[in-house]
Structures are given as C-alpha cells and as structure tokens.
C-alpha positions as CSV (number, residue, x, y, z in Angstrom):
1,M,-15.7,13.9,-15.5
2,K,-13.9,13.2,-18.8
3,R,-11.2,10.6,-18.6
4,L,-8.2,11.3,-20.7
5,K,-5.2,9.1,-21.6
6,I,-2.1,11.2,-22.3
7,E,1.0,9.6,-23.9
8,M,3.9,12.0,-24.0
9,I,6.6,11.4,-26.6
10,H,9.8,12.8,-25.2
11,D,13.5,12.4,-24.6
12,V,14.9,12.6,-21.1
13,V,17.5,15.2,-22.1
14,C,15.1,17.3,-24.3
15,S,15.3,20.8,-23.0
16,W,11.7,21.7,-24.1
17,C,10.0,18.5,-23.1
18,P,9.7,19.4,-19.3
19,V,8.3,22.8,-20.3
20,G,5.5,21.2,-22.4
21,Y,4.9,18.7,-19.6
22,Q,4.6,21.3,-16.9
23,N,2.4,23.6,-19.0
24,L,0.0,20.7,-19.8
25,R,-0.1,19.7,-16.2
26,Q,-0.9,23.2,-15.2
27,A,-3.7,23.4,-17.8
28,L,-5.1,20.1,-16.3
29,T,-4.9,21.6,-12.8
30,N,-6.8,24.6,-14.1
31,M,-9.6,22.3,-15.2
32,R,-9.6,20.1,-12.1
33,G,-13.0,18.4,-11.8
34,E,-13.5,18.4,-15.5
35,I,-10.7,16.0,-16.7
36,E,-9.1,13.0,-15.0
37,A,-5.8,12.3,-16.8
38,Q,-3.7,9.2,-16.9
39,W,-0.1,9.7,-18.1
40,Y,2.2,7.4,-20.0
41,F,5.6,8.1,-21.7
42,L,6.8,7.0,-25.2
43,P,10.5,7.1,-26.0
44,F,12.2,9.3,-28.5
45,E,16.0,9.5,-28.5
46,L,17.4,12.7,-29.9
47,N,20.9,11.3,-29.9
48,P,20.7,7.5,-30.1
49,D,24.4,7.3,-31.1
50,M,25.6,9.4,-28.1
51,P,28.5,7.6,-26.4
52,A,28.2,6.3,-22.9
53,E,30.2,9.2,-21.4
54,G,27.9,11.8,-23.1
55,Q,29.0,15.0,-24.7
56,E,29.4,18.6,-23.4
57,I,26.3,20.6,-24.4
58,E,28.3,23.5,-25.8
59,Q,30.4,21.2,-28.0
60,H,27.3,19.3,-29.2
61,L,25.4,22.4,-30.2
62,M,28.5,23.7,-32.0
63,E,29.2,20.6,-33.9
64,R,25.6,19.7,-34.7
65,Y,24.1,23.1,-35.5
66,G,27.2,25.4,-35.9
67,W,26.0,27.6,-33.0
68,S,28.5,30.2,-31.8
69,A,29.1,30.8,-28.2
70,E,27.1,34.0,-28.3
71,K,24.1,32.3,-29.9
72,Q,24.3,29.5,-27.3
73,K,24.3,32.2,-24.5
74,L,21.2,33.9,-25.9
75,Y,19.4,30.5,-26.4
76,R,20.3,29.4,-22.9
77,A,19.0,32.6,-21.3
78,N,15.7,32.2,-23.1
79,L,15.5,28.6,-22.2
80,V,16.2,29.2,-18.5
81,K,13.6,32.0,-18.4
82,T,10.9,29.8,-20.1
83,A,11.7,27.0,-17.7
84,E,11.4,29.3,-14.7
85,D,8.0,30.6,-15.9
86,A,6.9,26.9,-16.1
87,G,8.1,26.3,-12.5
88,L,11.3,24.4,-13.5
89,I,14.9,24.8,-12.5
90,Y,17.6,24.5,-15.2
91,D,21.1,24.8,-13.7
92,F,23.7,24.8,-16.4
93,S,26.5,24.9,-13.9
94,K,25.6,21.3,-13.1
95,R,23.8,20.3,-16.3
96,T,26.8,20.3,-18.6
97,H,26.3,17.2,-20.8
98,Y,23.8,15.5,-23.1
99,Y,23.8,11.7,-22.4
100,N,22.6,8.6,-24.1
101,T,19.0,8.1,-22.8
102,A,18.3,4.4,-23.8
103,A,18.7,3.2,-20.3
104,A,16.5,6.0,-18.8
105,H,13.7,5.1,-21.2
106,R,14.0,1.5,-20.1
107,L,13.6,2.6,-16.5
108,L,10.4,4.6,-17.4
109,H,8.9,1.6,-19.2
110,W,9.6,-0.5,-16.2
111,A,8.1,2.1,-13.8
112,E,4.9,1.9,-15.8
113,S,4.3,-1.7,-14.7
114,L,4.0,-0.3,-11.2
115,D,2.1,2.8,-12.2
116,R,5.0,4.9,-11.0
117,Q,6.0,6.3,-14.4
118,V,5.0,9.9,-13.4
119,V,7.1,9.8,-10.2
120,V,10.2,8.5,-12.0
121,H,9.7,10.9,-14.9
122,E,9.5,13.9,-12.6
123,A,12.5,12.6,-10.6
124,L,14.6,12.4,-13.8
125,I,13.6,16.0,-14.8
126,A,14.6,17.3,-11.3
127,H,17.9,15.4,-11.1
128,Y,19.1,16.0,-14.7
129,F,18.0,19.6,-15.3
130,A,18.8,20.9,-11.8
131,G,21.4,18.5,-10.7
132,G,23.2,17.4,-13.8
133,M,22.6,13.6,-13.3
134,D,24.2,11.3,-15.8
135,V,20.9,9.7,-17.0
136,G,22.9,7.2,-19.1
137,S,24.6,5.7,-16.0
138,Q,23.1,2.5,-14.8
139,V,24.6,3.1,-11.3
140,Q,22.9,6.5,-11.0
141,L,19.6,5.2,-12.4
142,I,19.6,2.4,-9.8
143,A,20.4,4.9,-7.1
144,L,17.5,7.0,-8.3
145,L,15.1,4.0,-7.9
146,D,16.5,3.4,-4.3
147,S,15.8,7.0,-3.4
148,L,12.2,6.7,-4.6
149,G,11.8,3.5,-2.6
150,L,11.4,1.3,-5.6
151,D,12.9,-2.2,-5.8
152,A,16.1,-1.7,-7.8
153,E,17.0,-5.4,-7.8
154,K,13.6,-6.4,-9.2
155,A,14.0,-3.6,-11.8
156,K,17.4,-4.9,-13.1
157,K,16.0,-8.5,-13.3
158,E,12.8,-7.5,-15.2
159,M,14.5,-5.1,-17.5
160,S,16.8,-7.8,-18.7
161,S,14.1,-10.0,-20.0
162,M,13.4,-10.5,-23.7
163,L,9.7,-9.8,-23.2
164,F,10.5,-6.4,-21.6
165,T,12.7,-5.5,-24.5
166,Q,10.1,-6.4,-27.0
167,Q,7.4,-4.4,-25.3
168,L,9.6,-1.3,-25.2
169,Q,10.6,-1.8,-28.9
170,R,6.9,-1.6,-29.8
171,K,6.8,1.8,-28.3
172,Y,9.8,2.9,-30.3
173,D,8.2,1.5,-33.5
174,R,5.0,3.2,-32.8
175,V,6.7,6.6,-32.4
176,K,8.9,6.0,-35.5
177,N,5.7,5.5,-37.5
178,L,4.5,9.0,-36.5
179,A,7.5,10.5,-38.3
180,L,7.9,13.3,-35.8
181,G,10.4,16.0,-36.5
182,S,10.7,17.1,-32.9
183,V,9.5,16.5,-29.4
184,P,7.6,16.9,-27.1
185,A,4.5,15.6,-28.6
186,F,1.3,14.4,-26.9
187,I,-1.2,11.8,-27.9
188,F,-4.6,12.1,-26.4
189,N,-6.9,8.9,-26.1
190,D,-4.8,7.2,-28.8
191,D,-5.8,9.4,-31.7
192,H,-5.3,13.1,-31.2
193,L,-1.8,14.4,-31.6
194,I,-0.5,17.8,-30.4
195,T,3.2,18.7,-30.8
196,G,5.3,21.3,-29.1
197,S,6.0,22.8,-25.7
198,N,2.9,25.0,-26.0
199,S,1.6,27.6,-23.4
200,V,-0.8,26.7,-20.6
201,E,-3.5,28.7,-22.4
202,F,-3.0,26.8,-25.6
203,F,-3.2,23.4,-23.8
204,Q,-6.2,24.5,-21.9
205,Q,-8.0,25.5,-25.0
206,Q,-7.3,22.1,-26.6
207,L,-8.4,20.3,-23.4
208,L,-11.7,22.1,-23.5
209,L,-12.2,20.8,-27.1
210,L,-11.2,17.4,-26.0
211,A,-13.9,17.5,-23.3
212,K,-16.5,17.9,-26.0
213,P,-17.8,15.1,-28.4
214,P,-15.1,13.9,-30.8
215,H,-16.5,15.7,-33.9
216,N,-15.8,19.0,-32.3
217,F,-12.2,18.4,-31.9
218,E,-9.7,19.5,-34.6
219,L,-6.3,17.8,-34.8
220,V,-3.6,20.3,-33.9
221,A,0.0,20.1,-34.7
222,R,2.4,22.8,-33.6
223,A,6.1,23.1,-34.0
224,T,8.3,22.9,-30.9
225,A,8.9,26.3,-29.4
C-alpha cells in the first residue's frame, strides 16, 4: 500500500475548499487498499483584515467584486448544488457572514499535536457551512473543542505560547512562498502540488499517477472551479 502525505492549503470560510476536500476523500475511498493517506492542513486567510464581527456575505461580494444581487443568487445556486453533489450542506439562511479565520487556523494547528486535525477540520466545516458558526469567536471555538471531547483549557494554554506561534508562522510562510492565487490546493508527499476543487474523477486519476514511481507523475496545477 502506498503511503501518502496530504497537506491541504485552505481557509475555513472558503466556499470551495470543502468541495475539494470531499472530492479528494471520495477518490481515496474509491482506491481503498491502494493508498493510505495522512492529512494535514496549512493556513491561507482569504480576508486577513476581516474585523472580529465579520461581514455579511452579500455585502462582502458586492464591495470586493462588484457582484449584483442577481449574480450572487446564480452563484449561490451553483455553489449549493455543487456542495450537495459532494455530500455537503451549505445553508445560507444560517451561514450569513464571512469571519476572520486566524483563531480557527490556530485551533487546527493545535489539534495536529493530538492527531485530531481531521476531526476538528470536519467539525468546522459542518458548524460553519451548515450552522453559521462564528469561526472567529474564541468562545464558540472553545465550545467546539468541548463538544469534541478535547481539552479546551489545555488548548488555550498551549496556543498562547511563543513556540506555538512560531510553529504556526512557519506554515504561513511556507504557503506564502508558493504564491498561490486561490485555494484549495493540495501538496502530496511534500513536492507535488494540485490546485482547485477538482472532481472525484480528476483526483482519482492523479492518485493513480502518484501511486506509480515518481518519474511517471506530472505536476498538475488547476484553477479553482
């Protein structure tokens, strides 16, 4: 069985990141017995200057991209359908805001020390996209840890250390050096990069190439769908 390290570059509020994640996981499931994957997550903040209270999605898309209400409606319908096809629930009656995600990325980095990063990542997806969770709220993030049976007090203590901040900053610096224009992106075994929320079929094709000797693999970069 081929062992595969997967590092997903993402933002917690990125609409297309869970789609790419789900499709890649499905591709891995389709190849069960051939590839054993270990997941890690690298931070990419789409809106690092987002205020603590966040911003309404409609207002943000209008101000940043000049999207009309009609264009947003069409975009949202396509997004919800694509998410449904990937087995996700996007409820815009609850998911009304984009939030600052720095604290959520800190939480994911801490969870990695316990090998619980996948559990926390999937919980953030479910609570934000289906439930509208304020992922910038320390109170709500700590409550999430409690709901997962993780030691919230230990998390708060360890996340306040200088060493923790330095470790996380190295992840930010690594992502910055890649000069990505969008997320999601996936790094396989430290040196193969694929970008975009691609289809299950596309990911499975690339996994088949990855399972072969390195000289048979071609680096693929795709724009986010």
